[in-house]
Structures are given as structure tokens and as C-alpha cells.
N, C-alpha and C positions, 0 to 999 in steps of 0.2 A: 352745401354746404348749407346751414341758416341762419340766421339774427334773431340772437335769441333773447339779448339786453342789446341798449342802446343810450347812454343819454352822452353830454357834454363832454363827460371826463370817459370815460370805457365804451368799448363793442365791442359784446361777446359775438362768436360761433359757436354753434355747434360742427363739426366737422364730423362724415359717418365715410372714414376711411377702410376701416379696420367691424370688425363682428364688434367691439366694443364704444367703438370713435372717438372724445375725445371735443375740445376743445381748444377754439383758441380766443385770448383776453387778450386787449390791445389799451394799451394807453396812452390817449390819443394827445396830451397834456408832451410827453417827453419820446415818443413816439416808439414806446417801448414792446415788443408783446410776446408772451409768448406760449406753447402749445404740451398743454395736459394731458395727458391720457392715464389707460391702466386703474388706477388705485387712486390716484390724486384724483384725478377727473370725478370718481366716484365721491370721493369725501369732500369734493369741490361741489360738484352736487346737491348733495344733500345738504349745504352749510346754505348753497344759496335756495332750497324749498324750502328751507324751516324759516332763513330768513320772509320769504314770502309769504308764508302763513302766517309771521307775525304781523304783519303788513306794518313792515321796518320802510324808514326813509330812502329816500335812493341816497341820500350820501349812506346810512347802513351799509348798502348794498356796494357802495362802488369801495366802500374801506376794506370791506372782502375781495376785491376782484385790488386796493391797491396791493393788499396784500399776498396773492401771486403774479404778479409781473414784478414784483421785489423780489422775487426766484431769478426773474430770468438775469440770466448774462448781459452781460455791460456790451456787451458787442453785439447785440444780435439784435440794436436795433433794425424798426424798419426805412423803406426805404422808395 
């Protein structure tokens, strides 16, 4: 695992468990996390890279991450 983003609100870890890998996105305030892989992870990476290249603010990046963690099931909170 590699920490690729860390803010007061979110952390993103790149996970190399398979040939394609994936990302663990954690919302620190709600203690919710989601693991994405495959096409969803590829889409996430493209969106994140576009934000970085456009020199987006941390708030813009956190907004993107919030859209992904909102997909996490309510019972999947971290312990």
C-alpha cells in the first residue's frame, strides 16, 4: 500500500493486490471507507489526475473523494 493523498478529511491509499490494483479511500470525519478497483478505479485515477493537472484546490480534491465515499455502504465504517 502507498499513501497517495492525505488531508484533514480524506486519505487515499493505492493498493497493489492484483494486476490492476485499486484504491482505498477513507473519509476520516465519518470513519467511512471504500475500496475501488477495475473500471471504477481507472475512472477515479483519471479524474484525480485531471484535477491535479488543473492545479485544483484541496477542497476540489476532497469533493471528488467525497463522491466516492458516499457510495460506501453505511455498515462499512472503519473500526
